[in-house]
C-alpha positions as CSV (number, residue, x, y, z in Angstrom):
1,M,28.9,16.4,-10.0
2,P,29.0,18.5,-13.2
3,A,26.6,21.5,-13.4
4,G,23.3,20.7,-15.1
5,T,23.4,17.0,-14.3
6,P,20.0,15.9,-13.0
7,I,19.8,14.6,-9.5
8,T,18.1,11.2,-9.2
9,A,17.0,9.2,-6.2
10,T,20.2,7.2,-6.2
11,D,22.3,10.3,-5.8
12,I,20.8,11.2,-2.5
13,R,23.3,10.4,0.3
14,P,22.2,8.2,3.2
15,G,20.9,10.2,6.1
16,L,19.6,13.1,3.9
17,P,15.9,13.6,3.5
18,R,14.3,12.3,0.3
19,D,12.9,14.8,-2.2
20,P,9.4,13.6,-3.1
21,V,9.4,16.0,-6.1
22,A,12.6,14.6,-7.5
23,D,11.7,10.9,-6.9
24,P,9.6,9.3,-9.7
25,V,6.0,8.6,-8.9
26,S,5.2,4.9,-8.7
27,P,1.9,4.0,-10.3
28,V,-0.6,2.1,-8.2
29,S,-1.1,-1.5,-9.5
30,I,-4.6,-2.7,-10.0
31,Y,-3.6,-5.9,-8.4
32,N,-4.1,-4.8,-4.8
33,I,-6.2,-5.9,-1.8
34,A,-8.8,-3.1,-2.3
35,N,-9.6,-4.2,-5.9
36,A,-9.4,-7.9,-4.8
37,L,-12.3,-7.2,-2.3
38,T,-14.3,-5.5,-5.1
39,V,-13.8,-8.4,-7.4
40,L,-14.7,-10.8,-4.6
41,R,-18.0,-9.0,-4.2
42,L,-18.8,-9.3,-7.9
43,L,-18.0,-13.0,-7.8
44,L,-20.2,-13.5,-4.8
45,V,-23.3,-12.1,-6.6
46,P,-24.1,-15.2,-8.7
47,V,-23.4,-17.5,-5.7
48,F,-25.9,-15.4,-3.6
49,V,-28.5,-15.6,-6.3
50,V,-28.2,-19.4,-6.7
51,F,-28.4,-20.0,-2.9
52,L,-31.5,-17.7,-2.7
53,L,-33.4,-19.4,-5.5
54,V,-32.7,-23.0,-4.4
55,D,-36.1,-24.8,-4.0
56,S,-37.8,-21.7,-5.3
57,G,-36.7,-19.9,-2.1
58,E,-38.6,-22.3,0.2
59,S,-35.6,-23.8,1.9
60,A,-34.8,-22.0,5.2
61,A,-31.3,-23.4,5.3
62,W,-30.5,-22.1,1.8
63,R,-32.1,-18.8,2.6
64,I,-29.8,-18.4,5.6
65,A,-26.8,-19.4,3.5
66,A,-27.8,-16.8,0.9
67,W,-28.0,-14.2,3.7
68,G,-24.5,-15.2,4.8
69,V,-23.1,-14.7,1.3
70,F,-25.0,-11.4,1.0
71,A,-23.7,-10.2,4.4
72,L,-20.1,-11.1,3.4
73,A,-20.4,-9.2,0.1
74,A,-21.8,-6.2,2.0
75,I,-18.9,-6.3,4.4
76,T,-16.4,-6.1,1.5
77,D,-18.2,-3.0,0.3
78,R,-17.5,-1.5,3.8
79,F,-13.8,-2.2,3.6
80,D,-12.6,-2.0,0.0
81,G,-12.9,1.8,-0.3
82,Q,-11.6,2.3,3.2
83,V,-8.5,0.2,2.5
84,A,-8.0,1.9,-0.9
85,R,-7.9,5.4,0.7
86,S,-5.9,4.5,3.8
87,R,-3.2,2.7,1.8
88,S,-3.2,5.0,-1.2
89,L,-4.5,2.1,-3.4
90,V,-7.1,4.1,-5.3
91,T,-7.2,3.1,-9.0
92,D,-9.4,3.9,-12.0
93,F,-10.4,0.3,-12.0
94,G,-11.6,0.5,-8.4
95,K,-13.5,3.8,-9.1
96,I,-15.5,2.0,-11.9
97,A,-15.8,-1.5,-10.4
98,D,-16.8,-0.5,-6.9
99,P,-20.1,1.1,-7.7
100,I,-20.9,-1.6,-10.3
101,A,-20.3,-4.3,-7.6
102,D,-22.6,-2.4,-5.2
103,K,-25.4,-2.1,-7.8
104,A,-25.0,-5.7,-9.0
105,L,-25.4,-7.1,-5.4
106,N,-28.4,-5.0,-4.4
107,G,-29.9,-5.2,-7.9
108,A,-29.6,-9.0,-8.0
109,A,-31.3,-9.2,-4.5
110,L,-34.1,-7.0,-5.6
111,I,-34.8,-8.9,-8.8
112,A,-34.5,-12.3,-7.2
113,L,-36.9,-11.3,-4.3
114,S,-39.4,-9.9,-6.8
115,A,-39.2,-13.1,-8.9
116,L,-40.0,-15.1,-5.8
117,G,-43.0,-12.9,-5.2
118,E,-41.7,-11.6,-1.9
119,L,-41.1,-8.0,-3.0
120,A,-43.4,-5.9,-5.2
121,W,-41.9,-5.4,-8.7
122,W,-42.7,-1.7,-8.6
123,V,-40.4,-1.3,-5.6
124,T,-37.6,-3.0,-7.5
125,V,-38.3,-0.8,-10.6
126,V,-38.2,2.4,-8.6
127,I,-34.9,1.6,-6.8
128,L,-33.2,0.3,-10.0
129,T,-34.4,3.3,-12.0
130,R,-32.9,5.6,-9.4
131,E,-29.6,3.7,-9.3
132,I,-29.2,3.6,-13.1
133,G,-30.3,7.2,-13.4
134,V,-27.7,8.4,-10.9
135,T,-25.0,6.4,-12.7
136,L,-25.9,8.1,-16.0
137,L,-25.9,11.5,-14.3
138,R,-22.3,10.8,-13.1
139,F,-21.2,10.3,-16.7
140,W,-23.2,13.4,-17.7
141,V,-21.2,15.7,-15.3
142,I,-17.9,13.7,-15.1
143,K,-16.0,16.3,-17.2
144,R,-17.3,19.2,-15.1
145,G,-16.6,17.8,-11.6
146,V,-17.4,15.1,-9.1
147,I,-20.4,15.2,-6.9
148,P,-19.4,13.7,-3.5
149,A,-21.5,11.1,-1.8
150,S,-23.9,12.8,0.7
151,K,-24.9,11.6,4.1
152,G,-28.3,10.8,2.6
153,G,-26.7,8.6,0.0
154,K,-24.9,6.6,2.7
155,L,-28.1,6.3,4.7
156,K,-29.8,5.0,1.5
157,T,-27.2,2.3,1.1
158,L,-27.4,1.3,4.7
159,L,-31.2,1.1,4.7
160,Q,-31.3,-0.8,1.4
161,T,-28.8,-3.4,2.7
162,V,-30.6,-3.9,6.0
163,A,-34.0,-4.2,4.3
164,L,-32.8,-6.6,1.7
165,G,-31.0,-8.7,4.4
166,L,-34.3,-8.9,6.3
167,Y,-36.2,-10.0,3.2
168,I,-33.6,-12.7,2.4
169,L,-33.9,-14.3,5.8
170,P,-36.8,-16.7,6.4
171,L,-38.5,-14.4,9.0
172,T,-42.0,-14.7,10.4
173,G,-44.1,-12.7,12.9
174,W,-43.2,-9.1,13.9
175,L,-39.8,-9.3,12.2
176,A,-41.5,-10.1,8.8
177,T,-43.7,-7.0,9.4
178,A,-40.8,-4.8,10.5
179,R,-38.9,-5.5,7.3
180,V,-41.7,-3.9,5.3
181,Y,-41.3,-0.6,7.2
182,V,-37.5,-0.7,6.8
183,M,-37.9,-1.2,3.0
184,A,-40.4,1.7,2.9
185,A,-37.9,3.9,4.7
186,A,-35.2,2.7,2.2
187,L,-37.5,3.5,-0.7
188,L,-38.3,7.0,0.6
189,V,-34.6,7.9,1.1
190,T,-33.7,6.3,-2.3
191,V,-36.2,8.6,-4.1
192,V,-35.3,11.8,-2.1
193,T,-31.5,11.3,-2.5
194,G,-32.1,10.6,-6.2
195,L,-33.9,13.9,-6.7
196,D,-31.2,15.7,-4.7
197,Y,-28.5,14.2,-7.0
198,I,-30.4,15.5,-10.0
199,H,-30.5,18.9,-8.5
200,R,-26.8,18.9,-7.6
201,A,-25.9,17.6,-11.1
202,C,-27.9,20.3,-12.8
203,R,-26.4,23.0,-10.5
204,L,-22.9,21.8,-11.2
205,R,-23.4,22.0,-15.0
206,R,-24.9,25.5,-14.8
207,R,-22.1,26.7,-12.6
208,T,-19.4,25.3,-14.9
209,S,-21.2,26.7,-17.9
210,S,-21.4,30.1,-16.4
211,A,-17.7,30.0,-15.5
212,R,-16.7,29.2,-19.1
213,L,-18.8,32.1,-20.4
214,A,-17.3,34.6,-17.9
């Protein structure tokens, strides 16, 4: 081979190790299983709302069906990110659509339950204000770095999902009472983690600003 001729992937002889630096990088297609799960979760949101609001929420059968759709959507949230990371299917679309799908599902549940008079509107306002505020903070610091999800944030998501699931089901007795305490715990963790995110976002901006001035 003449000197100076670039080596391509087709020039590598069988049996020799491939050079990952020389090989071209294949872009990840947005049409993958991880993004499909995220889109499925988005599509399930209006189905869930319709099921929950049938007969003004008085039908036990439809409430159970709504819970089933909600649970299925929540399960896709558990697996789409895991699949994307394990199979190297992370895309810009997934980074944007995944949190939107999460907030759409829980937000729809909160608003629908408040509209039915089963959850105080102030609870819905506090939680949605926190979620929207954190999203805006992400855009505020996006050029300076990424703030990773904390254990508190994951606990917040778990508690919200469990609490909403309990409110969706047609429960009575001690289970109906228990869901109030689960929602109270979810609300507390939601507020605390929101304040923590504000603190970390401000600290990140101060640190990056100081580094630029140094």
